[in-house]
N, CA and C of each residue as an Amber inpcrd file, in Angstrom:
protein
   237
   0.8210000  -1.1930000   0.0000000   0.0000000   0.0000000   0.0000000
   0.8660000   1.2580000   0.0000000   1.9360000   1.2250000   0.7720000
   2.8250000   2.3820000   0.8350000   3.4610000   2.6430000  -0.5320000
   3.7920000   1.5800000  -1.2400000   4.3980000   1.6920000  -2.5690000
   3.4250000   2.3600000  -3.5460000   2.1620000   1.9910000  -3.4850000
   1.1570000   2.5750000  -4.3750000   0.9930000   4.0650000  -4.1070000
   0.9630000   4.4400000  -2.8490000   0.8400000   5.8520000  -2.5040000
   2.0620000   6.6420000  -2.9800000   3.2060000   6.0430000  -2.8560000
   4.4320000   6.6890000  -3.3140000   4.4040000   6.9210000  -4.8300000
   3.9310000   5.9320000  -5.5670000   3.8360000   6.0520000  -7.0240000
   2.8210000   7.1250000  -7.3940000   1.6720000   7.1250000  -6.7330000
   0.6370000   8.1310000  -7.0160000   1.1580000   9.5230000  -6.6810000
   1.8240000   9.6640000  -5.5560000   2.3970000  10.9570000  -5.1710000
   3.4090000  11.4270000  -6.2230000   4.2400000  10.5360000  -6.6700000
   5.2480000  10.8830000  -7.6760000   4.5910000  11.3080000  -8.9910000
   3.5580000  10.5800000  -9.3590000   2.8350000  10.9130000 -10.5880000
   2.1650000  12.2860000 -10.4940000   1.5340000  12.5610000  -9.3730000
   0.9000000  13.8670000  -9.1740000   1.9180000  15.0050000  -9.1430000
   3.0370000  14.7510000  -8.5090000   4.0940000  15.7730000  -8.4740000
   4.6210000  16.0500000  -9.8750000   4.8190000  14.9860000 -10.6550000
   5.2830000  15.1610000 -12.0390000   4.2680000  15.9480000 -12.8450000
   2.9910000  15.6360000 -12.6870000   1.9400000  16.3470000 -13.4020000
   1.9220000  17.8240000 -13.0090000   2.0080000  18.1140000 -11.7270000
   2.0010000  19.5090000 -11.2780000   3.2130000  20.2770000 -11.7910000
   4.3660000  19.6420000 -11.7930000   5.5680000  20.2880000 -12.3320000
   5.4030000  20.5850000 -13.8180000   4.8950000  19.6090000 -14.5520000
   4.6680000  19.7830000 -15.9960000   3.6590000  20.8980000 -16.2440000
   2.5630000  20.8770000 -15.5080000   1.5080000  21.8760000 -15.6810000
   2.0380000  23.2860000 -15.4030000   2.7740000  23.4560000 -14.3500000
   3.2740000  24.7880000 -14.0160000   4.3660000  25.2490000 -14.9840000
   5.1110000  24.2940000 -15.5330000   6.2020000  24.6670000 -16.4370000
   5.7160000  24.9300000 -17.8620000   4.7380000  24.1620000 -18.3500000
   4.3430000  24.2510000 -19.7540000   2.9140000  24.7290000 -19.9900000
   2.0340000  24.5740000 -19.0500000   0.6320000  24.8890000 -19.2960000
   0.1440000  26.1350000 -18.5740000   1.0230000  26.8610000 -17.9720000
   0.6050000  28.0620000 -17.2500000   0.6780000  29.2800000 -18.1650000
  -0.0820000  30.2840000 -17.8230000  -0.0860000  31.5230000 -18.6010000
   1.2910000  32.1820000 -18.5800000   1.9460000  32.1230000 -17.4520000
   3.2740000  32.7210000 -17.3240000   4.2900000  32.0490000 -18.2580000
   4.2230000  30.7270000 -18.3600000   5.1670000  30.0270000 -19.2370000
   4.9130000  30.3780000 -20.6990000   3.6530000  30.5320000 -21.0860000
   3.3360000  30.9240000 -22.4700000   3.7860000  32.3490000 -22.7490000
   3.6380000  33.2320000 -21.7730000   4.1300000  34.6070000 -21.9410000
   5.6460000  34.6320000 -22.1250000   6.3370000  33.8510000 -21.3140000
   7.7950000  33.7710000 -21.4480000   8.1920000  33.2370000 -22.8140000
   7.5000000  32.1770000 -23.2520000   7.7860000  31.5990000 -24.5720000
   7.5360000  32.6310000 -25.6660000   6.4140000  33.3500000 -25.5950000
   6.0820000  34.3330000 -26.6190000   7.1120000  35.4640000 -26.6260000
   7.5580000  35.8960000 -25.4790000   8.5800000  36.9470000 -25.4050000
   9.8640000  36.4990000 -26.0860000  10.2420000  35.2440000 -25.8810000
  11.4420000  34.7210000 -26.5370000  11.2710000  34.6800000 -28.0500000
  10.0910000  34.2780000 -28.5200000   9.8340000  34.2310000 -29.9680000
   9.9210000  35.6360000 -30.5660000   9.3010000  36.5970000 -29.9210000
   9.3330000  37.9780000 -30.4100000  10.7630000  38.5020000 -30.4400000
  11.5330000  38.1760000 -29.4130000  12.9230000  38.6250000 -29.3600000
  13.7490000  38.0020000 -30.4820000  13.5470000  36.7120000 -30.7310000
  14.2970000  36.0280000 -31.7950000  13.9410000  36.6020000 -33.1550000
  12.6540000  36.8110000 -33.4040000  12.2200000  37.3710000 -34.6910000
  12.7530000  38.7860000 -34.8550000  12.6860000  39.5760000 -33.8000000
  13.2050000  40.9420000 -33.8690000  14.6950000  40.9690000 -34.1320000
  15.4340000  40.0720000 -33.5050000  16.8810000  40.0010000 -33.7060000
  17.2150000  39.5940000 -35.1350000  16.4820000  38.6250000 -35.6760000
  16.7740000  38.1890000 -37.0420000  16.4270000  39.2810000 -38.0470000
  15.3660000  40.0330000 -37.7990000  15.0080000  41.1310000 -38.7060000
  16.0510000  42.2410000 -38.6360000  16.5550000  42.5220000 -37.4400000
  17.5720000  43.5530000 -37.3000000  18.8480000  43.1530000 -38.0160000
  19.2280000  41.8800000 -37.9390000  20.4540000  41.4500000 -38.6000000
  20.2930000  41.5260000 -40.1160000  19.0880000  41.2630000 -40.6410000
  18.8510000  41.3800000 -42.0810000  18.9770000  42.8270000 -42.5150000
  18.3980000  43.7260000 -41.7530000  18.5020000  45.1500000 -42.0760000
  19.9460000  45.5980000 -41.9720000  20.6460000  45.1200000 -40.9650000
  22.0410000  45.4830000 -40.7610000  22.8880000  45.0100000 -41.9500000
  22.6260000  43.8100000 -42.4850000  23.3790000  43.3030000 -43.6260000
  23.2000000  44.1970000 -44.8400000  21.9780000  44.6640000 -45.0650000
  21.7270000  45.5450000 -46.1980000  22.4050000  46.8900000 -45.9610000
  22.3570000  47.3760000 -44.7330000  22.9980000  48.6510000 -44.4110000
  24.5090000  48.5840000 -44.5570000  25.1010000  47.4210000 -44.3740000
  26.5450000  47.2640000 -44.5040000  26.9680000  47.0370000 -45.9420000
  26.0800000  47.2640000 -46.8740000  26.3520000  47.1310000 -48.3020000
  26.7620000  45.7260000 -48.7010000  26.2260000  44.7310000 -48.0300000
  26.4770000  43.3640000 -48.4630000  25.5570000  43.0800000 -49.6310000
  26.1190000  42.5350000 -50.6850000  25.3300000  42.3470000 -51.8920000
  24.5500000  41.0380000 -51.8500000  23.3790000  41.0290000 -52.4860000
  22.6180000  39.7790000 -52.5710000  23.2590000  38.8250000 -53.5670000
  22.7120000  37.6420000 -53.6650000  23.2530000  36.6250000 -54.5650000
  23.1390000  37.0740000 -56.0170000  23.9950000  36.5340000 -56.8670000
  24.0010000  36.8670000 -58.2910000  22.6470000  36.5470000 -58.9110000
  22.0360000  35.4510000 -58.4870000  20.7340000  35.0800000 -59.0320000
  19.6750000  36.1350000 -58.7410000  19.7470000  36.7320000 -57.5400000
  18.7930000  37.7790000 -57.1770000  19.0110000  39.0010000 -58.0540000
  20.2640000  39.3520000 -58.2770000  20.5440000  40.4950000 -59.1430000
  20.0570000  40.2340000 -60.5660000  20.2600000  39.0270000 -61.0580000
  19.7580000  38.6840000 -62.3890000  18.2380000  38.7420000 -62.4400000
  17.5920000  38.2840000 -61.3920000  16.1330000  38.2760000 -61.3360000
  15.5870000  39.7030000 -61.3430000  16.2580000  40.6050000 -60.6570000
  15.7910000  41.9890000 -60.5690000  16.1080000  42.7910000 -61.8360000
  17.0530000  42.3410000 -62.5850000  17.4460000  43.0470000 -63.7970000
  16.3620000  42.9100000 -64.8670000  16.0790000  43.9900000 -65.6320000
  15.0840000  43.8940000 -66.7030000  15.4720000  42.8640000 -67.7670000
  16.7490000  42.6780000 -68.0120000  17.1980000  41.6970000 -69.0000000
  17.5340000  40.3520000 -68.3610000  17.4140000  40.2690000 -67.0620000
  17.8330000  39.0660000 -66.3490000  16.7670000  37.9930000 -66.3200000
  17.0980000  36.9070000 -65.6680000  16.1930000  35.7750000 -65.5170000
  16.5080000  35.0740000 -64.2090000  15.6020000  34.2480000 -63.7820000
  15.8110000  33.5240000 -62.5470000  15.3280000  32.0880000 -62.7420000
  16.2060000  31.1590000 -62.5450000  15.8780000  29.7280000 -62.6190000
  15.1720000  29.3820000 -63.9030000  15.6860000  29.8740000 -64.9980000
  15.0990000  29.5110000 -66.2870000  16.0690000  28.6080000 -67.0200000
  15.5630000  27.9430000 -68.0470000  16.4540000  27.1060000 -68.8220000
  16.0450000  27.1790000 -70.2950000  17.0140000  26.9790000 -71.1290000
  16.8090000  27.0350000 -72.5650000  16.4120000  25.6550000 -73.0610000
  15.3420000  25.6050000 -73.8140000  14.9000000  24.3260000 -74.3740000
  15.0520000  24.3950000 -75.8920000  15.8100000  23.4800000 -76.4400000
  16.0120000  23.4130000 -77.8820000  15.1630000  22.2720000 -78.4300000
  14.4530000  22.5710000 -79.4820000  13.6290000  21.5430000 -80.1220000
  14.2900000  21.2000000 -81.4450000  14.5840000  19.9440000 -81.6000000
  15.2190000  19.5040000 -82.8380000  14.1470000  18.8730000 -83.7390000
  14.0800000  19.3430000 -84.9220000  13.0940000  18.8150000 -85.8710000
  13.8100000  17.9510000 -86.8880000
């Protein structure tokens, strides 16, 4: 009987720990704050790269060019 109570107590403690760590409003707020911070940091680094005059890939420049192309291929038909 003591063993069963110990197992039940352990299970309830594990559930309460899980609930407070992952299912609480505070934990979701913390998670959301981290997501916003990561997205903001990645956007800032992208802007910073453009500000530092780092050039985009050659394919992007070709795509933006009026005479350029992007991922195209020449097809020859032999008759």
